[in-house]
C-alpha positions as CSV (number, residue, x, y, z in Angstrom):
1,L,-34.1,-20.3,-14.7
2,Y,-37.5,-20.9,-16.4
3,K,-39.2,-20.3,-13.0
4,N,-38.2,-16.6,-13.1
5,P,-40.9,-15.1,-15.3
6,D,-39.2,-11.7,-15.6
7,K,-35.4,-12.1,-15.9
8,R,-35.0,-8.3,-15.8
9,T,-35.3,-8.7,-12.0
10,V,-32.2,-10.9,-12.0
11,V,-30.3,-8.2,-13.8
12,A,-31.5,-5.7,-11.2
13,Q,-30.3,-8.0,-8.4
14,A,-26.8,-8.3,-10.0
15,L,-26.6,-4.5,-10.3
16,D,-27.6,-4.2,-6.6
17,Y,-24.6,-6.4,-5.7
18,G,-22.3,-4.2,-7.7
19,A,-23.7,-1.0,-6.1
20,S,-23.2,-2.4,-2.7
21,L,-19.6,-3.3,-3.4
22,W,-18.9,0.1,-4.8
23,K,-20.7,2.0,-2.0
24,H,-19.3,0.2,1.0
25,L,-15.7,-0.4,-0.2
26,N,-14.1,2.3,1.9
27,D,-11.0,0.3,2.8
28,F,-9.5,-1.9,0.1
29,A,-6.8,-3.2,2.5
30,E,-9.5,-4.4,4.9
31,F,-11.5,-5.9,1.9
32,T,-8.5,-8.0,0.8
33,K,-7.8,-8.9,4.4
34,L,-11.3,-10.5,4.7
35,I,-10.8,-12.3,1.4
36,D,-7.4,-13.6,2.6
37,S,-8.9,-15.0,5.8
38,E,-11.6,-16.8,3.9
39,I,-9.1,-18.3,1.4
40,Q,-6.8,-19.4,4.3
41,A,-9.7,-21.1,6.0
42,K,-10.8,-23.0,2.9
43,F,-7.6,-23.7,1.0
44,H,-4.9,-23.2,3.7
45,L,-3.2,-20.7,1.3
46,T,-2.8,-16.9,1.5
47,L,-4.6,-14.7,-1.0
48,E,-1.2,-14.1,-2.8
49,E,-0.4,-17.8,-3.0
50,K,-3.9,-18.7,-4.3
51,A,-3.9,-15.9,-6.9
52,K,-0.5,-17.0,-8.2
53,D,-1.7,-20.6,-8.5
54,F,-5.1,-19.9,-9.9
55,F,-4.3,-17.1,-12.4
56,K,-0.8,-18.3,-13.1
57,I,0.7,-14.9,-12.4
58,E,3.7,-13.7,-10.4
59,D,2.9,-10.0,-9.8
60,V,-0.2,-10.3,-7.5
61,N,0.2,-6.7,-6.3
62,F,-0.3,-5.4,-9.9
63,M,-3.5,-7.4,-10.1
64,L,-4.8,-6.2,-6.7
65,E,-4.0,-2.5,-7.5
66,R,-6.1,-2.7,-10.6
67,M,-8.8,-4.5,-8.8
68,G,-8.9,-1.8,-6.2
69,N,-9.1,0.9,-8.8
70,N,-11.9,-0.8,-10.7
71,L,-14.0,-1.3,-7.5
72,K,-13.4,2.3,-6.4
73,E,-14.5,3.7,-9.8
74,G,-17.4,1.2,-10.2
75,N,-15.8,-0.3,-13.3
76,L,-17.5,-3.7,-13.1
77,K,-18.6,-6.4,-15.5
78,F,-21.6,-8.5,-14.6
79,V,-22.0,-12.0,-16.1
80,I,-25.4,-13.6,-15.6
81,L,-26.2,-17.2,-16.7
82,M,-29.7,-17.9,-17.9
83,D,-31.6,-20.7,-19.6
84,S,-33.1,-18.2,-22.1
85,I,-32.9,-14.5,-23.0
86,D,-36.0,-12.8,-24.3
87,E,-36.2,-9.6,-26.4
88,R,-37.0,-7.3,-23.5
89,L,-33.9,-8.4,-21.7
90,K,-31.8,-7.9,-24.8
91,D,-33.1,-4.4,-25.2
92,L,-32.3,-3.7,-21.5
93,I,-28.7,-5.0,-21.9
94,I,-28.1,-3.0,-25.1
95,Y,-29.3,0.2,-23.3
96,V,-27.2,-0.3,-20.2
97,N,-24.0,-1.3,-22.1
98,Q,-24.2,1.6,-24.5
99,N,-24.9,4.2,-21.8
100,S,-22.8,3.2,-18.8
101,Q,-19.1,2.5,-17.9
102,F,-19.9,-1.0,-16.8
103,D,-21.1,-4.0,-18.8
104,I,-23.7,-6.7,-18.5
105,Y,-23.1,-10.0,-20.3
106,A,-26.0,-12.5,-20.4
107,V,-25.0,-16.1,-21.1
108,Q,-27.8,-18.3,-22.5
109,L,-27.2,-22.0,-21.7
110,E,-29.0,-24.3,-24.0
111,Y,-29.2,-27.9,-22.7
112,Y,-29.6,-31.0,-24.7
113,K,-29.5,-34.7,-23.8
114,F,-28.7,-37.4,-26.4
115,N,-28.4,-41.0,-25.3
116,E,-25.8,-41.0,-22.5
117,Y,-24.5,-37.5,-23.5
118,E,-25.5,-34.2,-21.8
119,I,-24.6,-31.2,-23.9
120,M,-24.5,-27.6,-22.7
121,I,-24.1,-24.8,-25.4
122,P,-23.4,-21.3,-24.1
123,K,-24.3,-18.2,-26.1
124,I,-23.1,-14.9,-24.8
125,F,-25.1,-11.6,-25.5
126,G,-23.8,-8.1,-24.8
127,V,-20.2,-8.2,-25.8
128,E,-20.9,-6.9,-29.3
129,V,-22.5,-3.7,-28.0
130,K,-20.3,-0.6,-28.5
131,K,-20.1,2.1,-25.9
132,N,-21.7,5.5,-26.6
133,I,-20.9,7.5,-23.4
134,R,-20.5,11.2,-23.7
135,S,-17.5,12.7,-21.9
136,S,-18.1,14.4,-18.7
137,A,-16.2,16.5,-16.1
138,G,-15.9,13.4,-13.9
139,S,-14.6,11.1,-16.6
140,V,-11.4,9.3,-15.8
141,R,-10.4,9.1,-19.5
142,K,-7.6,11.5,-20.5
143,V,-5.8,12.5,-23.7
144,W,-2.1,12.4,-22.8
145,T,0.6,14.4,-24.4
146,K,4.3,13.3,-24.4
147,D,5.3,16.1,-22.0
148,E,2.5,15.3,-19.6
149,F,3.3,11.6,-19.7
150,L,7.0,12.0,-19.0
151,R,6.4,14.6,-16.3
152,S,4.0,12.3,-14.5
153,A,6.6,9.5,-14.8
154,R,9.3,11.8,-13.3
155,E,7.0,13.0,-10.4
156,N,5.4,9.7,-9.4
157,L,8.0,6.9,-10.0
158,K,10.8,7.4,-7.6
159,E,12.7,4.2,-7.9
160,P,16.3,4.9,-9.1
161,G,16.6,4.7,-12.9
162,L,12.9,4.0,-13.5
163,Y,12.2,7.3,-15.2
164,Q,15.1,6.9,-17.5
165,M,13.9,3.4,-18.5
166,I,10.4,4.7,-19.3
167,S,11.7,7.7,-21.2
168,D,14.0,5.4,-23.2
169,L,11.2,3.0,-24.0
170,Y,8.9,5.9,-24.9
171,E,11.4,7.4,-27.4
172,F,12.1,3.9,-28.8
173,S,8.4,3.1,-29.3
174,E,7.6,6.5,-30.8
175,K,10.4,6.1,-33.3
176,N,10.0,2.5,-34.3
177,A,6.4,1.4,-33.8
178,D,4.1,1.2,-36.9
179,S,1.4,2.7,-34.7
180,F,2.4,4.4,-31.4
181,E,-0.7,4.7,-29.2
182,M,-1.1,6.4,-25.8
183,G,-3.6,5.0,-23.4
184,M,-6.5,7.1,-22.1
185,G,-6.5,6.0,-18.5
186,K,-6.0,8.5,-15.7
187,T,-2.5,7.0,-14.8
188,G,-1.1,6.9,-18.4
189,S,0.3,4.1,-20.6
190,F,1.6,3.6,-24.1
191,H,1.5,0.7,-26.6
192,F,4.0,-0.4,-29.2
193,K,1.9,-1.5,-32.1
194,V,3.1,-3.3,-35.3
195,R,1.4,-3.8,-38.7
196,S,1.6,-7.1,-40.5
197,P,-0.2,-8.6,-43.6
198,K,-0.3,-11.9,-41.6
199,A,-2.2,-10.4,-38.7
200,V,-6.0,-10.9,-38.3
201,S,-6.6,-7.4,-37.2
202,G,-3.8,-5.8,-39.2
203,T,-2.3,-3.8,-36.3
204,F,-1.7,-5.0,-32.8
205,A,0.4,-4.3,-29.7
206,L,3.6,-6.2,-29.0
207,F,4.1,-4.7,-25.6
208,S,2.7,-1.9,-23.3
209,V,4.1,0.2,-20.5
210,Y,2.0,1.4,-17.6
211,L,2.7,4.5,-15.4
212,M,0.5,3.2,-12.5
213,D,3.4,1.1,-11.2
214,G,6.1,1.4,-13.9
215,S,5.4,-2.0,-15.4
216,L,5.8,-3.7,-18.7
217,Q,3.3,-6.1,-20.3
218,I,4.5,-8.5,-23.0
219,S,1.5,-9.2,-25.2
220,F,1.7,-12.9,-26.1
221,N,-2.1,-13.0,-26.4
222,N,-2.1,-10.4,-29.2
223,V,0.6,-12.3,-31.1
224,K,-1.3,-15.7,-30.7
225,K,-4.6,-14.1,-31.6
226,N,-3.3,-12.3,-34.7
227,L,-0.5,-14.6,-36.0
228,G,-1.1,-18.0,-34.5
229,K,0.9,-20.4,-32.3
230,E,3.9,-20.7,-34.7
231,W,4.6,-17.0,-34.6
232,T,3.9,-17.0,-30.8
233,E,6.7,-19.5,-30.5
234,K,9.0,-17.3,-32.6
235,Y,8.0,-14.3,-30.4
236,Y,9.0,-16.3,-27.3
237,E,12.3,-17.2,-28.9
238,S,13.0,-13.6,-29.7
239,F,13.0,-12.8,-25.9
240,S,14.5,-16.2,-24.7
241,K,17.9,-14.6,-23.8
242,L,16.2,-12.2,-21.4
243,P,16.3,-13.6,-17.8
244,F,12.9,-12.3,-16.7
245,L,11.1,-14.5,-19.2
246,K,12.1,-17.5,-17.1
247,K,9.7,-16.4,-14.4
248,W,6.9,-18.1,-16.4
249,K,6.5,-21.5,-18.0
250,K,7.0,-21.5,-21.8
251,E,3.7,-23.4,-22.3
252,Q,1.8,-20.8,-20.4
253,L,3.1,-18.0,-22.6
254,L,2.5,-19.9,-25.8
255,E,-1.1,-20.3,-24.8
256,G,-1.4,-16.5,-24.8
257,Y,-0.7,-15.5,-21.2
258,S,0.5,-11.9,-21.2
259,P,2.5,-11.2,-18.1
260,G,3.1,-7.9,-16.4
261,I,6.5,-7.2,-14.7
262,L,8.0,-4.2,-13.1
263,L,10.5,-2.5,-15.3
264,Q,13.3,-2.5,-12.7
265,D,12.8,-6.3,-12.4
266,A,12.7,-6.9,-16.2
267,F,15.8,-4.7,-16.9
268,P,18.3,-4.7,-14.1
269,D,20.9,-3.0,-16.4
270,E,21.1,-1.0,-19.6
271,N,22.3,-4.1,-21.6
272,S,19.1,-6.1,-20.9
273,L,17.0,-3.2,-22.0
274,N,18.9,-2.9,-25.2
275,E,18.5,-6.6,-25.8
276,F,14.8,-6.3,-25.4
277,K,14.6,-3.4,-27.9
278,S,16.7,-5.4,-30.4
279,A,14.4,-8.4,-30.0
280,V,11.3,-6.3,-30.6
281,L,12.8,-4.8,-33.8
282,E,13.9,-8.2,-35.1
283,F,10.5,-9.7,-34.6
284,S,8.7,-6.7,-36.1
285,G,10.8,-7.0,-39.2
286,E,10.1,-10.8,-39.5
287,I,6.3,-10.5,-39.4
288,K,6.4,-7.9,-42.2
């Protein structure tokens, strides 16, 4: 607030919290156990139940695994609310965001009062800064080849039939996507991207596959953001015959929620996988 003459000290305090989390998080299971006990005491729900309710997701394990990896690697985002942001603070945020793997977002809250109305206008600073980090030996980013990706899938995903599904989706995406993109994370992923004259960004992902746990993400958010709600509804209808879509409310998906689901849960048999691929091709053709 205004009483803090140098708001850079607030940024330092936030970084100190992050450093403490990163340094002392030796046992993520114990960490989540402590969170679970606090949630049960306050809400009379387990961590899993509260996460499902609050974030409107089914696969809490997927969320927790990513959360654990981010904490372990120090991949954090700091959001700091302030009544004003001066030029020195802006310079500091630009420097940190360009030269580190974490991000600081400062939100300036402008307050106005008019008759009986109280108006709060947030302005966020820091999201427009592009990263400029040189690669290093310790970097977790990796350029994947097809052979490496499929070998990693075969070695690490032991569930029956899971490797075949990933291999099948990989070949399908490589052949049919307008832009087939491999992720650069240390566990590997790929993204089926389409191109449409109707899209805001031109090219965007319809779905993604992640090696970390053998999961599929359906990108309703990308469709909504690029094509609008009418096409998001058509995207939903394209997959409406697939049973796994009933795990989520239709309204939730139309608002842009992009669920993740394990491949073996999404496609219990070859027929359901083929129906999914047909739906993707049909929708891809329509938006062109």
